[in-house]
C-alpha positions in Angstrom: -43.9 -12.3 2.2 -46.7 -11.5 -0.4 -45.3 -10.4 -4.0 -46.2 -6.7 -3.6 -44.7 -6.1 -0.2 -41.4 -8.3 -1.2 -41.5 -6.2 -4.4 -42.0 -2.6 -2.9 -39.1 -3.7 -0.2 -36.7 -4.8 -3.2 -37.3 -1.2 -4.9 -36.2 0.5 -1.5 -33.1 -1.6 -1.2 -32.1 -1.0 -4.7 -32.8 3.0 -4.4 -30.9 2.7 -1.3 -28.1 1.0 -2.7 -28.0 -2.0 -0.3 -27.4 -4.7 -2.4 -25.8 -7.0 0.5 -29.3 -6.4 2.3 -31.5 -7.1 -0.9 -29.2 -10.6 -1.4 -29.6 -11.8 2.0 -32.2 -10.4 4.1 -34.7 -13.3 3.2 -32.0 -15.8 4.3 -31.5 -14.1 7.2 -35.1 -13.9 8.3 -35.1 -17.5 7.9 -32.2 -17.6 10.0 -33.7 -15.4 13.0 -37.1 -17.0 13.2 -35.4 -20.7 13.4 -33.0 -19.0 16.4 -36.1 -16.8 17.9 -33.8 -13.8 17.4 -35.4 -10.1 18.1 -36.3 -7.7 15.7 -33.1 -5.6 16.8 -30.8 -9.0 16.3 -32.2 -9.5 13.2 -32.0 -6.0 12.0 -28.3 -6.2 13.3 -27.4 -9.3 11.3 -28.8 -7.5 8.0 -26.7 -4.7 8.7 -23.1 -6.3 9.4 -24.0 -8.3 6.3 -24.0 -5.0 4.2 -21.1 -3.5 6.1 -18.8 -6.3 5.7 -19.6 -6.8 1.9 -19.1 -3.2 1.6 -15.8 -3.7 3.3 -14.8 -6.4 1.2 -15.5 -4.7 -1.9 -13.8 -1.5 -1.1 -10.6 -3.4 0.1 -10.6 -5.1 -3.7 -11.1 -1.7 -5.4 -7.9 -0.1 -3.0 -5.6 -3.2 -3.8 -6.6 -3.4 -7.7 -5.8 0.9 -7.6 -2.8 0.5 -5.6 -0.9 -1.0 -8.6 1.1 -3.2 -6.0 2.4 -6.6 -7.5 -0.1 -8.6 -5.3 1.7 -11.6 -5.6 4.1 -9.9 -3.1 2.3 -11.0 0.0 3.3 -11.3 3.9 2.6 -15.3 3.5 4.9 -15.5 0.6 7.8 -14.0 2.5 10.3 -16.0 4.4 10.1 -13.6 7.9 12.8 -16.0 9.1 15.4 -14.4 6.7 14.7 -10.9 8.8 17.2 -10.0 11.5 15.4 -9.8 14.8 15.5 -6.0 14.9 13.9 -5.9 11.3 11.0 -8.5 11.9 10.7 -6.2 15.1 10.5 -2.9 13.1 8.1 -4.9 10.6 5.7 -6.0 13.3 5.3 -2.5 14.9 4.5 -0.8 11.5 1.7 -3.7 10.8 -1.0 -1.6 12.8 -0.7 1.4 10.8 -0.6 3.8 13.8 2.5 5.8 12.1 0.5 6.9 9.0 -1.8 9.1 11.7 1.6 11.1 11.8 2.5 11.1 8.3 5.8 9.3 9.2 7.9 7.3 6.6 9.3 3.9 5.9 12.8 3.5 4.2 13.9 -0.1 3.3 17.8 -0.3 2.5 19.5 -3.4 1.0 21.2 -4.8 -1.4 19.7 -6.1 -5.0 17.6 -9.3 -4.0 17.3 -8.7 -0.4 13.6 -8.6 -0.6 13.3 -4.8 0.0 10.4 -4.6 -2.7 8.7 -7.9 -1.3 8.7 -6.7 2.3 7.4 -3.2 1.4 4.7 -4.7 -0.5 3.8 -7.0 2.1 3.6 -4.1 4.5 1.3 -2.4 2.1 -1.1 -5.0 1.6 -1.5 -5.3 5.0 -2.4 -1.7 5.7 -4.8 -1.7 2.7 -6.8 -4.4 4.6 -7.2 -2.0 7.3 -8.8 0.5 4.9 -5.9 2.7 3.7 -5.0 3.8 0.5 -1.7 3.4 -1.1 -0.2 4.0 -4.4 2.7 2.2 -5.4 5.4 2.9 -8.2 9.0 1.8 -9.7 11.0 5.2 -9.5 11.8 5.3 -13.1 7.9 4.7 -13.7 6.8 7.6 -11.6 9.3 9.8 -12.7 7.9 9.6 -16.1 4.4 10.1 -14.9 5.4 13.6 -12.9 7.8 14.8 -15.8 5.0 14.2 -18.5 2.5 16.0 -16.1 4.5 18.8 -15.7 5.2 19.1 -19.7 1.4 19.2 -19.8 1.2 21.7 -17.1 -0.9 19.4 -15.0 1.8 18.5 -12.6 -0.5 20.5 -9.7 -3.4 18.2 -10.6 -1.5 14.7 -10.5 -0.2 16.1 -6.8 -3.8 16.6 -5.6 -4.9 13.4 -7.2 -1.6 11.3 -5.1 -3.0 13.5 -1.9 -5.9 11.2 -1.9 -3.5 8.0 -0.8 -2.1 7.8 2.5 0.9 6.4 1.5 3.4 6.9 -2.0 5.3 3.8 -2.4 8.6 4.7 -4.6 10.5 1.3 -5.2 14.3 1.3 -6.2 15.1 5.1 -6.1 18.8 5.4 -7.4 18.4 2.1 -9.5 18.7 3.9 -12.2 20.3 7.1 -13.0 17.9 9.8 -14.0 18.2 13.0 -15.6 18.2 16.3 -13.3 14.8 17.4 -14.6 13.2 14.2 -13.2 14.8 14.4 -9.7 13.3 18.1 -9.8 9.8 16.6 -10.0 10.7 14.0 -7.4 11.8 16.3 -5.1 8.3 18.7 -5.8 6.6 15.4 -4.9 8.6 14.8 -1.7 8.2 18.5 -0.6 4.2 18.2 -1.3 3.8 15.2 1.0 6.4 16.4 3.8 4.2 16.3 7.0 1.0 15.6 5.0 1.1 12.1 4.0 3.6 9.2 4.2 6.3 8.0 1.6 7.4 4.5 1.5 11.0 4.2 0.0 13.2 1.2 -1.2 16.5 2.1 -2.4 20.3 -0.1 -2.6 22.3 3.2 -2.1 22.9 4.7 1.2 22.0 8.1 1.8 25.9 8.9 1.9 25.4 8.4 -2.1 21.9 10.2 -2.9 24.0 13.1 -4.4 23.9 10.6 -7.2 20.4 10.5 -7.3 19.5 14.4 -7.2 22.7 15.7 -8.7 22.8 18.6 -6.5 24.1 18.7 -3.0 21.7 21.2 -1.8 18.8 19.6 -3.3 20.3 15.8 -2.3 20.4 17.8 1.3 17.0 19.0 1.5 15.3 16.1 0.1 17.1 13.6 2.7 16.3 16.1 5.6 12.4 15.8 4.7 12.6 12.3 4.2 14.4 11.2 7.4 12.5 13.7 9.8 10.0 11.5 10.6 10.9 8.0 9.5 11.4 4.4 10.5 14.5 3.3 8.6 14.9 -0.8 8.1 18.0 -2.2 6.9 17.8 -5.3 4.9 21.8 -6.5 5.6 21.2 -10.1 4.3 22.0 -12.2 1.3 20.0 -12.0 -1.8 17.2 -14.4 -1.8 17.6 -15.0 -5.6 21.1 -15.7 -5.3 20.6 -18.2 -2.4 17.6 -19.9 -4.1 19.7 -20.0 -7.1 22.6 -22.2 -5.2 19.7 -24.4 -3.7 18.5 -25.0 -7.2 22.0 -26.0 -8.3 22.6 -28.4 -5.5 19.2 -30.2 -5.8 20.2 -30.8 -9.6 23.6 -32.2 -8.5 25.7 -29.3 -9.8 
């Protein structure tokens, strides 16, 4: 290809923001020539390269903006610890179809049972399917919501959250909060009801959620909204951290 033609092509590709095409079209042209591909086959290979690289960049961006602890992957979770029923539930959620109906996922279990790891592993699988997800520990989320309320920008923050298909609220009830904080949490849950999914982990069963919301009416309303369309996973399994500590002790001859 002569320099003038190549310069024009590079300029147009830059103008169209086709970075992958600009990078790969020469290599793919050589490959097409060697394999006697048609013009259409060559064009397809160039466009596929662009789409694949855009998708990879988009997923990387979604992973970063999610605020997930990215070390908590499906590969680093010992699925053999899960009861068959829980494993079946988890596998049925991985396809992401529940998001199309704005359904929720609620994971209950004792500290150390792997609630956070399991829900983060599921979230990463969904992000790799192109889903946008936002993760936050409950205490930090409440601070964010309460600050927004005090600065009169709560509607704007809720609108920002609406851009995510899932809001993950980790460890509801782990730390006792003030009534004002629970009110903004209820506002978030009410805003997302039948409009977007939430994933929640908690070591408290619903029967004890009045400790969280401080008010029986608000508790009933919150539970009703969360449970209406939801999958409930109960991790009634021993603490992974306790088992690991015992295993380490045995290895050291203690």
